[in-house]
Backbone as CSV, one residue per row, in Angstrom:
resi,resn,N_x,N_y,N_z,CA_x,CA_y,CA_z,C_x,C_y,C_z
1,UNK,62.463,71.091,177.671,62.957,71.730,176.458,63.149,73.218,176.734
2,UNK,64.369,73.708,176.582,64.592,75.147,176.733,63.852,75.917,175.627
3,UNK,63.278,77.032,176.004,62.526,77.854,175.067,63.257,79.155,174.787
4,UNK,63.016,79.707,173.611,63.490,81.042,173.266,62.328,81.979,173.558
5,UNK,62.508,82.855,174.540,61.420,83.694,175.035,61.746,85.165,174.846
6,UNK,60.772,85.893,174.305,60.850,87.347,174.237,59.932,87.892,175.312
7,UNK,60.491,88.561,176.294,59.773,89.113,177.432,59.638,90.620,177.235
8,UNK,58.387,91.093,177.169,58.127,92.510,176.907,57.347,93.077,178.088
9,UNK,58.002,93.917,178.877,57.360,94.526,180.041,58.138,95.781,180.401
10,UNK,57.434,96.855,180.707,58.104,98.099,181.060,58.432,98.192,182.548
11,UNK,58.027,97.217,183.336,58.364,97.174,184.753,59.721,96.479,184.890
12,UNK,60.742,97.269,185.099,62.112,96.739,185.117,62.305,95.685,186.203
13,UNK,61.750,95.901,187.396,61.924,94.923,188.478,61.297,93.580,188.109
14,UNK,60.081,93.621,187.575,59.403,92.380,187.178,60.171,91.689,186.054
15,UNK,60.677,92.473,185.116,61.430,91.919,183.993,62.696,91.236,184.479
16,UNK,63.428,91.894,185.362,64.672,91.310,185.867,64.419,90.026,186.645
17,UNK,63.349,90.012,187.448,63.014,88.808,188.213,62.671,87.652,187.277
18,UNK,61.783,87.892,186.318,61.410,86.824,185.381,62.593,86.378,184.538
19,UNK,63.393,87.324,184.094,64.563,86.973,183.292,65.496,86.061,184.085
20,UNK,65.723,86.384,185.342,66.599,85.561,186.172,66.011,84.167,186.386
21,UNK,64.730,84.099,186.720,64.087,82.801,186.959,64.082,81.938,185.696
22,UNK,63.739,82.528,184.580,63.671,81.770,183.327,65.058,81.331,182.866
23,UNK,66.051,82.168,183.075,67.428,81.807,182.720,67.913,80.632,183.564
24,UNK,67.549,80.628,184.856,67.946,79.520,185.736,67.319,78.209,185.277
25,UNK,66.176,78.276,184.588,65.520,77.080,184.065,66.059,76.688,182.690
26,UNK,67.045,77.432,182.190,67.694,77.083,180.938,67.112,77.730,179.697
27,UNK,66.146,78.620,179.868,65.542,79.285,178.712,66.418,80.439,178.237
28,UNK,66.368,80.709,176.937,67.047,81.866,176.359,66.066,83.036,176.406
29,UNK,66.470,84.129,177.032,65.572,85.259,177.257,66.130,86.513,176.593
30,UNK,65.245,87.198,175.897,65.532,88.551,175.412,64.447,89.444,175.981
31,UNK,64.793,90.667,176.357,63.814,91.553,176.983,63.692,92.866,176.231
32,UNK,62.495,93.433,176.338,62.214,94.753,175.758,61.262,95.473,176.695
33,UNK,61.415,96.787,176.795,60.548,97.587,177.660,59.435,98.274,176.885
34,UNK,59.539,98.283,175.558,58.523,98.932,174.726,58.175,98.031,173.548
35,UNK,57.054,98.355,172.917,56.636,97.614,171.726,57.667,97.759,170.610
36,UNK,58.193,98.950,170.432,59.168,99.173,169.365,60.435,98.351,169.572
37,UNK,60.908,98.280,170.814,62.078,97.439,171.108,61.758,95.975,170.831
38,UNK,60.571,95.542,171.228,60.173,94.148,171.017,60.114,93.807,169.538
39,UNK,59.558,94.707,168.737,59.478,94.471,167.293,60.862,94.366,166.677
40,UNK,61.775,95.219,167.101,63.143,95.161,166.572,63.796,93.821,166.922
41,UNK,63.606,93.363,168.153,64.181,92.076,168.561,63.546,90.919,167.794
42,UNK,62.229,90.950,167.626,61.533,89.859,166.922,61.908,89.828,165.448
43,UNK,62.146,90.989,164.879,62.547,91.033,163.465,63.968,90.522,163.283
44,UNK,64.815,90.691,164.298,66.195,90.219,164.223,66.294,88.722,164.468
45,UNK,65.446,88.211,165.358,65.484,86.786,165.712,64.123,86.379,166.251
46,UNK,63.495,85.367,165.668,62.173,84.959,166.142,62.244,84.323,167.534
47,UNK,61.123,84.364,168.232,61.011,83.734,169.547,59.919,82.674,169.490
48,UNK,60.051,81.673,170.348,59.028,80.627,170.436,57.884,81.039,171.353
49,UNK,58.216,81.842,172.360,57.215,82.303,173.319,57.327,83.816,173.447
50,UNK,56.180,84.469,173.343,56.082,85.913,173.516,55.397,86.146,174.850
51,UNK,56.102,86.682,175.794,55.574,86.959,177.127,55.416,88.470,177.213
52,UNK,54.163,88.954,177.102,53.918,90.370,176.846,52.985,90.976,177.887
53,UNK,53.426,92.066,178.479,52.575,92.844,179.362,51.489,93.501,178.515
54,UNK,50.276,93.524,179.008,49.182,94.124,178.245,49.315,95.638,178.157
55,UNK,49.836,96.278,179.202,49.911,97.737,179.238,51.349,98.204,179.081
56,UNK,51.709,98.516,177.841,53.045,99.022,177.527,52.948,100.524,177.283
57,UNK,54.061,101.244,177.412,53.994,102.696,177.263,53.639,103.168,175.848
58,UNK,53.947,102.375,174.829,53.731,102.839,173.454,52.680,102.047,172.685
59,UNK,52.101,100.997,173.296,51.111,100.189,172.584,50.521,99.175,173.562
60,UNK,49.285,98.786,173.330,48.686,97.705,174.113,49.297,96.374,173.665
61,UNK,49.521,95.491,174.604,50.089,94.183,174.280,49.264,93.420,173.262
62,UNK,47.936,93.518,173.353,47.066,92.805,172.409,47.186,93.356,170.994
63,UNK,47.612,94.613,170.850,47.873,95.174,169.521,49.266,94.787,169.025
64,UNK,50.187,94.600,169.958,51.567,94.235,169.619,51.691,92.790,169.164
65,UNK,50.957,91.882,169.783,51.125,90.450,169.520,50.975,90.086,168.041
66,UNK,49.960,90.576,167.313,49.892,90.219,165.885,51.125,90.682,165.100
67,UNK,51.675,91.820,165.485,52.886,92.315,164.816,54.090,91.426,165.132
68,UNK,54.181,90.980,166.379,55.265,90.073,166.756,55.130,88.732,166.055
69,UNK,53.898,88.216,165.984,53.676,86.942,165.281,54.056,87.071,163.801
70,UNK,53.731,88.197,163.199,54.081,88.419,161.790,55.598,88.463,161.622
71,UNK,56.291,89.077,162.571,57.759,89.125,162.509,58.347,87.729,162.626
72,UNK,57.788,86.908,163.509,58.252,85.530,163.670,57.985,84.742,162.383
73,UNK,56.790,84.896,161.826,56.418,84.181,160.594,57.297,84.602,159.419
74,UNK,57.709,85.861,159.389,58.557,86.358,158.300,59.902,85.640,158.270
75,UNK,60.324,85.122,159.408,61.568,84.341,159.486,61.365,82.911,159.023
76,UNK,60.118,82.527,158.771,59.840,81.145,158.423,59.913,80.234,159.628
77,UNK,59.863,80.838,160.805,59.938,80.060,162.042,58.617,79.338,162.267
78,UNK,58.661,78.340,163.102,57.458,77.587,163.431,56.515,78.417,164.287
79,UNK,55.529,77.767,164.862,54.546,78.490,165.656,55.176,79.094,166.907
80,UNK,54.529,80.130,167.414,54.940,80.713,168.683,53.697,80.912,169.535
81,UNK,53.905,81.007,170.822,52.810,81.196,171.764,52.918,82.576,172.388
82,UNK,51.782,83.239,172.537,51.738,84.549,173.171,51.039,84.423,174.517
83,UNK,51.720,84.878,175.553,51.198,84.832,176.911,51.099,86.266,177.418
84,UNK,49.906,86.663,177.836,49.701,88.005,178.384,49.997,88.005,179.871
85,UNK,50.556,89.112,180.325,50.684,89.368,181.751,49.850,90.622,181.994
86,UNK,48.803,90.493,182.797,47.901,91.624,182.995,47.722,91.921,184.474
87,UNK,47.102,93.034,184.750,46.780,93.408,186.118,45.522,92.734,186.620
88,UNK,44.963,91.825,185.809,43.755,91.116,186.231,44.094,90.175,187.380
89,UNK,43.068,89.574,187.958,43.276,88.632,189.058,44.218,87.526,188.624
90,UNK,44.990,87.022,189.557,45.933,85.954,189.267,45.197,84.708,188.801
91,UNK,45.840,83.988,187.935,45.264,82.758,187.407,45.606,82.608,185.946
92,UNK,45.091,81.572,185.330,45.364,81.302,183.928,44.043,81.243,183.194
93,UNK,43.986,81.897,182.059,42.814,81.796,181.195,43.280,81.303,179.842
94,UNK,42.528,80.401,179.254,42.800,79.940,177.909,41.669,80.471,177.063
95,UNK,41.954,80.834,175.816,40.932,81.433,175.004,40.966,82.931,175.179
96,UNK,41.861,83.375,175.963,42.302,84.734,176.164,41.277,85.830,175.987
97,UNK,40.813,86.328,177.106,39.937,87.501,177.068,40.666,88.711,176.520
98,UNK,41.991,88.705,176.564,42.774,89.857,176.143,43.290,89.613,174.725
99,UNK,42.405,89.735,173.762,42.774,89.749,172.365,43.530,88.575,171.817
100,UNK,44.714,88.827,171.370,45.497,87.925,170.527,46.336,86.898,171.292
101,UNK,46.114,86.746,172.572,46.962,85.886,173.391,46.446,84.455,173.450
102,UNK,47.380,83.506,173.556,47.033,82.103,173.746,46.695,81.820,175.205
103,UNK,47.370,82.512,176.107,47.153,82.357,177.542,47.205,83.734,178.186
104,UNK,46.491,83.879,179.288,46.498,85.128,180.053,46.855,84.790,181.495
105,UNK,47.876,85.442,182.011,48.300,85.269,183.395,48.142,86.599,184.118
106,UNK,47.535,86.571,185.287,47.341,87.789,186.058,48.519,88.105,186.950
107,UNK,48.557,89.351,187.386,49.541,89.784,188.375,48.840,89.860,189.717
108,UNK,49.456,89.463,190.799,50.805,88.901,190.848,50.839,87.522,190.197
109,UNK,51.965,87.230,189.613,52.128,86.004,188.847,52.112,84.777,189.742
110,UNK,51.272,83.825,189.386,51.230,82.516,190.047,52.285,81.661,189.345
111,UNK,53.414,81.419,190.015,54.535,80.756,189.356,54.249,79.306,188.995
112,UNK,53.400,78.627,189.754,53.028,77.260,189.386,52.226,77.271,188.083
113,UNK,51.291,78.190,187.968,50.492,78.312,186.745,51.383,78.727,185.577
114,UNK,52.315,79.625,185.838,53.237,80.091,184.805,54.087,78.933,184.288
115,UNK,54.633,78.129,185.205,55.434,76.969,184.802,54.602,75.972,183.999
116,UNK,53.340,75.785,184.399,52.459,74.860,183.681,52.198,75.347,182.256
117,UNK,52.004,76.641,182.084,51.782,77.197,180.745,53.038,77.029,179.885
118,UNK,54.205,77.321,180.460,55.448,77.142,179.701,55.653,75.676,179.316
119,UNK,55.300,74.764,180.200,55.419,73.336,179.887,54.490,72.963,178.731
120,UNK,53.276,73.506,178.707,52.353,73.260,177.598,52.931,73.788,176.288
121,UNK,53.498,74.972,176.340,54.102,75.554,175.129,55.254,74.680,174.644
122,UNK,56.136,74.282,175.568,57.275,73.450,175.186,56.821,72.130,174.581
123,UNK,55.797,71.514,175.174,55.293,70.248,174.649,54.715,70.424,173.247
124,UNK,54.003,71.511,173.029,53.399,71.756,171.711,54.454,72.068,170.657
125,UNK,55.602,72.576,171.061,56.661,72.921,170.119,57.594,71.756,169.812
126,UNK,57.453,70.656,170.569,58.279,69.469,170.315,57.892,68.856,168.978
127,UNK,58.867,68.419,168.183,58.518,67.719,166.947,57.803,66.402,167.273
128,UNK,56.852,66.011,166.430,56.150,64.759,166.705,57.111,63.576,166.654
129,UNK,56.878,62.633,167.536,57.701,61.426,167.538,57.058,60.362,166.650
130,UNK,57.880,59.611,165.995,57.385,58.577,165.081,57.347,57.240,165.736
């Protein structure tokens, strides 16, 4: 299932790489380098997955995520998942040590773990089958 993803990271090289990889997998990607840009994008169109760097120039990612979720909810959109990208050790954490996130992924990004998290999000966003 293709996902609508909002990618928020001030590292342009990392953003371009992820945007290219995710686009090749069929996902719709919008990018922002700051919290303010991300909020404007989320208010214009909700996203299913919020992929947010923890350290942004104008706000911590864990402070931004509740605002992004509120913007998504204001559209009446369904649930969304927030995934942190941090400078912590590579791997996946559930229950998120970093505040408001559903999943935490360390840098450098483990692409197998990243794909597994996206697959979990896509599965959870599928309508139930009867």
